[in-house]
C-alpha positions as CSV (number, residue, x, y, z in Angstrom):
1,M,-64.4,-178.3,-61.8
2,Y,-61.8,-178.8,-64.5
3,K,-63.7,-181.4,-66.7
4,E,-65.3,-178.9,-69.1
5,K,-62.0,-177.1,-69.6
6,I,-60.2,-180.4,-70.2
7,K,-62.8,-181.4,-72.7
8,S,-62.4,-178.1,-74.5
9,L,-58.6,-178.4,-74.6
10,E,-58.8,-181.9,-75.9
11,I,-61.1,-180.8,-78.8
12,A,-58.6,-178.0,-79.6
13,H,-55.7,-180.4,-79.4
14,R,-57.4,-182.9,-81.9
15,A,-58.2,-180.0,-84.3
16,L,-54.6,-178.8,-84.2
17,D,-53.3,-182.3,-84.7
18,K,-55.6,-182.7,-87.8
19,E,-54.4,-179.3,-89.1
20,I,-50.8,-180.2,-88.7
21,A,-51.3,-183.6,-90.3
22,D,-53.1,-182.0,-93.2
23,M,-50.4,-179.4,-93.7
24,E,-47.7,-182.0,-93.7
25,R,-49.6,-184.3,-96.1
26,N,-51.0,-181.7,-98.5
27,H,-48.6,-178.9,-98.5
28,P,-45.0,-180.2,-99.0
29,H,-43.7,-176.6,-99.1
30,V,-45.3,-175.5,-95.9
31,E,-43.6,-172.8,-93.9
32,V,-41.3,-174.4,-91.4
33,E,-41.8,-171.7,-88.9
34,K,-45.6,-172.0,-89.1
35,L,-45.5,-175.7,-88.7
36,A,-43.1,-175.4,-85.7
37,E,-45.5,-172.8,-84.2
38,L,-48.5,-175.2,-84.5
39,K,-46.5,-178.1,-83.0
40,K,-45.4,-175.9,-80.1
41,R,-49.0,-174.9,-79.5
42,K,-50.1,-178.5,-79.7
43,L,-47.5,-179.4,-77.0
44,Q,-48.7,-176.5,-74.8
45,L,-52.3,-177.8,-75.1
46,K,-51.1,-181.3,-74.1
47,D,-49.2,-180.0,-71.1
48,E,-52.2,-178.0,-70.0
49,I,-54.5,-181.0,-70.4
50,S,-52.1,-183.1,-68.3
51,R,-51.9,-180.4,-65.6
52,L,-55.6,-179.9,-65.4
53,T,-56.2,-183.7,-65.4
54,K,-53.9,-184.1,-62.4
55,L,-55.7,-181.2,-60.6
56,Q,-59.1,-182.9,-61.4
57,W,-57.8,-186.2,-60.0
58,I,-56.6,-184.5,-56.8
59,E,-60.0,-182.8,-56.4
60,D,-61.9,-186.0,-57.0
61,H,-59.7,-187.9,-54.7
62,E,-60.1,-185.3,-51.9
63,R,-63.8,-185.3,-52.4
64,V,-64.0,-189.1,-52.1
65,H,-61.4,-189.7,-49.4
66,G,-61.7,-186.4,-47.5
67,M,-58.8,-184.1,-46.9
68,D,-57.6,-185.8,-43.7
69,E,-55.4,-188.4,-45.4
């Protein structure tokens, strides 16, 4: 249920990671606020990926082992 959303978030996370790295490497006078905003968004994506991954694991576990455990 969550796999496609997780995949989408992972793609967005990688793209943001690349954008941040490019900004840091190629734009030494980058706006500190803009960079902080991008890093915050990257962390939010990571947190959402972790949350959905946990929910997916629970769903898979319940499907395999049943809900009686």
